[in-house]
N, C-alpha and C positions, 0 to 999 in steps of 0.2 A: 694182468693185461686186461683184463675181461671188466673188474673192477675199473678202471679209468675208461675203457671205453662207454660203461656203462654210466657215468657218470659224469662222460660228455654228452653224451646223449639225454643223459634227462636235465641239465644244465640249455641244452639247447630246445632243449621241447618248452621248458617255462620262456627264453627268449623267446620260442617264435608264439606263445599266448599269448604274452603279453604282448608285440605287436600286434598281435589280433586283435586284441582287446583293445589298443588304442586304436586302431587306424579303424575299427567298429561306423560304417556308413550309416546305420539304422540312428533315429531319428528316437528321441526320448520321448518321453508323453510328457514333458514339463508343460507346464500351463502359463502364457503368462498372462496379467493384467492388466490393466491401464485404467489406471483414475482418472477420472476431471474430474478439482473441483470449484467450484460454486461458490464463490461467497455472496451472503449479503446483507449490504448496510441498511441495521435497521438503527432511528434515532435516538439517541444518545437518553438511557433512562437510566445515567450516574446518579446517586443522590447522595449530595458534597452537606457531611456534616460537620457546621464550624464549635470548635467547641473554647471557650473561652475561660483560661487559665487568670491564675491571679498571681499583678505582683504587685505590692505593696506602695501606698502611692501617701505624700504625706493628708494627714487627716483621716485617714480611714482608722475602721478599730477591731478590733478582735477579743476574743474571749479566751484569757490561756491562764491557766492554775486558780479556777475559780475570781480571776478578778477581769478588768476591763483594761484595755491596753489601745494605744491610739498610735498609730504612727508619726510621728515627730522626728527631727533630720536623719531622717537616715534610719533610727531604730522604735524601735516596739518601749515604750515609756506609759507607764501607770495613769489610769485617766483619774484626774481631782475632782472631777464633779461627772454629772450626764454629760452626753455630748452630743452635741446637736450636728446632722451632718448636711448637707445645702440642698438636700430638696425634704428639710424640714423630714425625717424621720430621726426620732430622738434615742440615743441607746445611754440606758440609767445603766447605773453602779455597780448594780445586779445583773447585767445583760438580759436584761426583758426590754426588748425594742418594740419602740411602740411608731405607729404611721399610719394617723385621725386613728379611729375609732379601734384598731387593730394593734393586738400584740401580739410579738412570739418571742422568746429565749431564745440564748443563743446556744447553741451545745458548743461544750468544748474543744478547742480549737481553729471555731469556726470563724467568719469573718465577714463585714459588711462594708464596703466602699464608702468613698464618700457620698455617690448617687447613686447607693441604696440596696447595690449588687448584694446580695448574700456569696460567699464561696467555703465548701465543707474546708476540713481539715488539710484536706492536699490540693487544695488546691484550686479545684473543679468547682466550675460555678453553680449554683444549685438553684432551680428549674423552677418557676415558684412557691420560692419561700414563702410568701404572704399564704398562697392557696391550700398550703403542706400543713399550714398551722392551721387556718380555718376546718381542714378538712379533720385534724387533730381535738380540736372543740367540740365537731359536733358528734366526732366518737364518744368521745368523754362523756358529751352529754346527755348520747345515748344508754351510755353504758350506767350513768347516774338515774337514765328514769326506766331502766328494766331493772335496777337492784330496790327503785322505792315501790315501784309494782309489785315486785317482791314481797317485799316488808309489809306493803297491803294487804296482800292475799294475806301474808302467816298472823297477824295479829283480825284479820277479820276473822280465819280459821279460828284460833284462841279464843274468839270473844262466841264464837258459833260456841264453840267444847262447852265454853265457862254456863254458855246459859242452858245444857244439858244439862246439866248436874246439880 
């Protein structure tokens, strides 16, 4: 019976402790933070980029499998000679494109539409296609000039060595 009484006392003690803990009138030390958010509206600085994707149209020209092809009646057909575009650009059978004194070779899969705009094999517009040709020609010219200078130096050194003997 003493054991029973002891169990009841322990249970009553736990219940009393729980009640006291729940009814504790002390406030906790929690801090409440209030935030005031102010939005600032700035002028729109969004840059819009327009991407031109190619869709074939009557008279456009492409270079595929080392052949110049023309879009005719909804399909690519092999050109039977040079192709003159609306803006005066001429595409030769070998894929060389001429615009006045400027010349550019079409890469495999490239297309030039009848207005003279260039597109890569994925259909993305090639910006400044003629400018990139000028840059390529300039680089080639610079390389040839460097090579000629080196050859000239070698010849000069060989002549100089020959004169010593």
